[in-house]
N, C-alpha and C positions, 0 to 999 in steps of 0.2 A: 977065555974069549967072550963068555957071557958078560963078564965084568966090563970088558972093553966096550961092548954094545950099549950097556947101560950108561956108561960115562958119555958116549957119543950122543945118546938120546937127551941126556940132561943138558949137554952143551948146546943142542939144537933148540931147546925151549927158549922162547922169546920172553924176556922180562920187560913189562911195560911200566912206565912211570905213572904217577897219579894223574898228571896232566894229560897223558896219552889216553888213559882209561876214561877220563871225563870227556875227551874229544870223541871217543868211540861211542859212548853212551848217548852223547848229544846227537851224533849222526844217526843212530838207530831211532831215536825219538823223532827226529825230523822225517825219516822215512815213513814211520808209522803215521805221523800227522798228515803227510802228503797222500798216503794211501787212503786215509779216512776222507780227506777232501775230495779225492778223485771218485770215491765211492758215492758221495752225496752230490757230486756235480751233476749238472744237467746233461743228459745224453740224448742223442737222436733216437726217436722211436724206431724199434726194429722194423726193417723194410717190409717183412711179410705181414706184420700187424698193421702197419700204415696202409699198405695196399688193400688189405681186407676192409679197413674203415673207409677208404676213399672210394671203393667200388660200390658201396651201399648208397642207394638213394634214400630219401626220407621215408618212403613207404617200406623199403627194405630194412631200414633201421628199426622201424616199429615192429615188423614181422620177426626180425631177428631177436629182439628183446623178448617178445612174447614166447617164441620157441625156446629160447635160452632158459627163461624162468620155469617153464613147464618141465624141462628135462633135468632140473637140478634135484638132488636128493633133499628130503626134508629132515630138519633137525628140530629138537625140542628141548628147551631149558627154561622153564617158568615163563616169565613175560618177555624174555629177551627175543625169542624167535617168533612171537605172536604179534601180528600187526594190529593197529588200532583203526577205528573209523568213527566219524562223528555220529553221536546218537541221532537216530532218525527223527525223534521228536523235536530236535533243534534245527533241522535242516531248513525248514521254511522260515524260521525266525532269523537265521543267519542270512538267508537269501534277501531278506527285507533290508538289510544294512546297506547303506550307500557305499561302504568301502568294499563290498563284495567279499565279505569275510569267508563265506562258504567256498569260494573259488580258491582263496589262499590256503585254507585248511586242507582241502582235497589235494591241492598241488603238493603241499609239504608231506602229506601222508603217502602220496604216490612216490615221492622221492625216497622216503624212508623204506617203502616196500621194495623198490628197485635196488636200494642199497643192501637190503637183506638178501636179495637174489644173488648179488655179487658175493656177499659173505658166505652164502651156501656153497657157491662154486669154489671159493677160496678154501673153505673148510674141507670140501671133498678133495681138493688138490693136496692139501696138507696131509690128509689121511693116507692118500696113495703114495706120496713121497716117503712118508714115515714107514709105510709097509715095505717099500723097496729097500730102504736102508736097513731095516730090521731083518729082512729075509734074503738079502743079497748073497750071503754065503750058501744058502740052500737052493738057490734058483739056478736053473741051467741058462745058458746064454740067450736062447731064443725067448724064454719066458721073461727074463730080465729086460730084454730090449722091447718086448711087447708092452710090459707095464710102464716102461719109461716113455714109450711113444704115446700111450694113453695120457700120461701126466702132462706131456708137452702139449697135446691137443686141448686138454682142459685149460691149461694156462693160456693158450692162444685165444680160445673162445672167451675166457674170462676177461682178457685184455680188450678184445674187440667190443664185448658187451659194455664194459665200463666206459670206454672212450665214446662209443656211440650214444650211450645213455646220457653222458654229460652234454653231448651236443643237443640232444632232444630237450634237456632241461634248459639249456640256453634259449631254445625256441620258445619254451613256455614263459621264461622270464621276459622275453621280448614281447610276448602277447600282453603281459601286464602293462608294459610300457606303452604299447599301442592304445590300450583302453584308457590309460591315465592321460595320454596326450590328446584324446578325442580327435584322432586323425580323420580326415575326410575319407569316404568310402573309396574314392578313386586312387588313393595311395596306401590303403591299408594292407594291400598285398605285399608291400615292401617291408612291412614289419615281420612278416612270417606268420604262420599259425603253427566201470571197473567192478570188477567183480567184488562182492562183499562177503564171500564165503569164508568161514574159518577166521573171522575177525572178532575182536572184542570191542565193546563200546568204550569210548574215551572216558566217560563219566559214569560212576557207579550209581546204584539206587539211592544211596544216602545223599550224594551230591544233587541228584535230580530233585529229591524231595525238598532239600534245603533251598535250592534255586527257585523252585516253584513257589514256596512259601514267601521267600523274599520278594519275588516278582509280584505276587498278589498284594503284599503289604505296600510295596512301592506304588502300585497302580491305584490302590484305595486312597492312600495319602494324597496323591496327585489329584484324584477325583474330588476329594474333600476340599482341597484348596481351590479348584476350579472345576465344578461339576459339569459345566457345559463344554469342556475341552477334552478331547480324547487324549489318553496318555501316549507316550512315545510308541510309534509303530502301530497306533490304532488299537492297542490292547487295553481292555478295561479290567480284566479279571473276571472270573466266572461269578463272583459274588455280587458284583455291582450291576444292577439291572438297567437303571437309567438315572438321569440327573435329577429326577423329581422324587426319587426315593421309594421304590417299591420294595417288595420282600427281598431279603439278602440271602438267597439260596446259594449254598456252596461253601459257607464259612464254617469252620470248626466250632463246636459248642452251641450252635443254633442261635436263635434269637436275632434281633435286629442289630446290625453293626453299630448304629449310632448310640446304642445303649451299652456298648462294651468298650472298655479302655484297655490299656496295656496290662494293668494288674487285675482286671476283672471287675473294677468299679466303674463309675460313670466316666464316659469318654471326655477327653479334652476337646474333641472335635464335635461341632454341632452342625446339624443340617441347616444349610443356609436357607433363610426364609424365601418362600416362593413369592416372586414379585406380584403375581396375580392375587394371592391371599393377602399380601400386605396392602394392596390398593383397596381390596374389599373391606379390610378392617378400618382403613382411614375413612372410607365412605360411611361406615356405620358411626 
């Protein structure tokens, strides 16, 4: 009887032709492709997150982002988790630029810091979900549900923070446009309208020294070409006292600048003659 059942099982097996197998494989590939497209397609924002975002006024958004950043755990990995700030000795110089460089730099650093806050929230969420997965067999039902609810709450707050922060960044971008357009005060309201602890300077000491030396050299060359005209931004360099050539305090190596060249020999630059002295020589 066992032999009869074996024969019946073999008779029930379906034998597919090569064309049928290719058709089945093609169908499975199409299903996989469609599933991938559905996954990456645009979906409506979950209602509970959308409602949380819509309920926040601009002031509420600012307060929410501040509270959210303070509540996040801190992580450290070399320079990845440490924010930057513009060196304080460069702030005034950047403020003097007509392009408002300092405003742009601070705006970008603020965006990067808020992005790090979102990254901290995401990292915390990842750790909790991973723990739930690893310990799910050892957890009772109540503990499992509690951990899962906490992870959902973190994900909710992270989503709200990210969307509201993007909205605030749009407001700041609009501010730049308002300033660039020089709008009248009567319609500026239509355009819309930080702590530095635990930050590292954007430029190290080596860069600062090289920058200062290059700036001094540039200011001196410009002063030599036209000693009666201030250099860009009104900066002359500490070594240049006035256009009539007093002592050259502040230059390395000592001595008078006009007696020093690039290689230590006589300089190719010469002190332009004083008009008053030239007239007196002609009178003699």
